[in-house]
C-alpha positions in Angstrom: 103.4 103.6 111.9 101.5 105.9 109.4 97.8 106.0 110.3 96.9 106.2 106.5 98.3 102.6 106.3 96.0 101.4 109.1 93.1 103.2 107.6 93.8 101.7 104.2 94.2 98.2 105.6 90.9 98.5 107.5 89.1 99.8 104.1 90.7 97.0 102.2 89.5 94.3 104.7 86.0 95.7 104.6 86.0 95.7 100.8 87.4 92.0 100.8 84.5 90.9 102.9 81.9 92.4 100.3 84.0 91.3 97.1 82.5 87.8 96.8 84.4 84.7 95.8 88.1 85.2 95.2 90.3 82.4 93.9 92.8 80.5 96.1 95.7 81.8 94.5 94.8 85.5 95.1 93.6 84.7 98.5 97.1 83.3 99.4 98.8 86.1 98.0 96.7 88.6 99.9 97.2 86.6 103.2 101.0 86.6 102.9 100.9 90.5 102.0 98.6 91.1 105.1 100.8 88.9 107.3 103.9 91.1 106.2 102.2 94.2 106.8 100.9 93.3 110.3 104.3 92.1 111.2 105.6 95.6 110.0 103.0 97.4 112.1 103.8 95.2 115.2 107.6 95.8 115.1 107.9 99.2 113.6 110.0 99.9 110.4 113.0 98.0 111.4 113.1 94.0 111.3 114.2 92.1 114.3 117.6 90.3 114.0 117.2 87.2 111.9 113.7 88.4 110.3 113.5 89.0 106.7 112.9 92.6 105.7 109.6 93.7 104.1 111.3 95.3 101.3 108.8 95.0 98.1 105.6 95.3 100.0 104.6 98.2 97.7 105.5 96.3 94.7 103.7 93.3 95.8 100.7 95.3 96.5 100.8 96.9 93.1 101.1 93.4 91.5 98.0 92.2 93.3 96.0 95.3 92.2 96.7 94.6 88.7 95.5 90.8 89.2 92.3 92.1 90.8 91.6 94.9 88.4 89.3 92.7 86.1 87.3 90.8 88.4 87.3 92.9 91.5 87.7 96.6 90.7 86.8 97.9 94.2 89.7 95.7 95.6 92.0 96.7 92.8 91.8 100.5 93.9 92.4 99.7 97.5 95.5 97.7 96.8 96.8 100.3 94.5 96.1 102.9 97.4 98.0 100.6 99.9 100.9 100.2 97.4 101.1 104.0 97.2 101.1 104.4 100.9 103.8 101.8 101.4 105.9 103.3 98.6 105.7 106.8 100.1 106.8 105.2 103.3 109.8 103.6 101.7 108.6 100.2 102.2 
């Protein structure tokens, strides 16, 4: 899996720790996105039989970046970067 993705995730996690309070809805969306990305990293690009695909991770990341833009600009840029990496990977 792309090392830029892993680096971007580490950076995003560090920024999240410093971001201050984040509302519950956005926290849940981030948890879901993170879980799906972690599952992707663990299994590689191909889903196991019976598993849902990770299609749309890049789009979901971009949507989250827009939601964070006003309150947490440092997170917004990290999510945008993550979305770009995922998109470039075709995910």
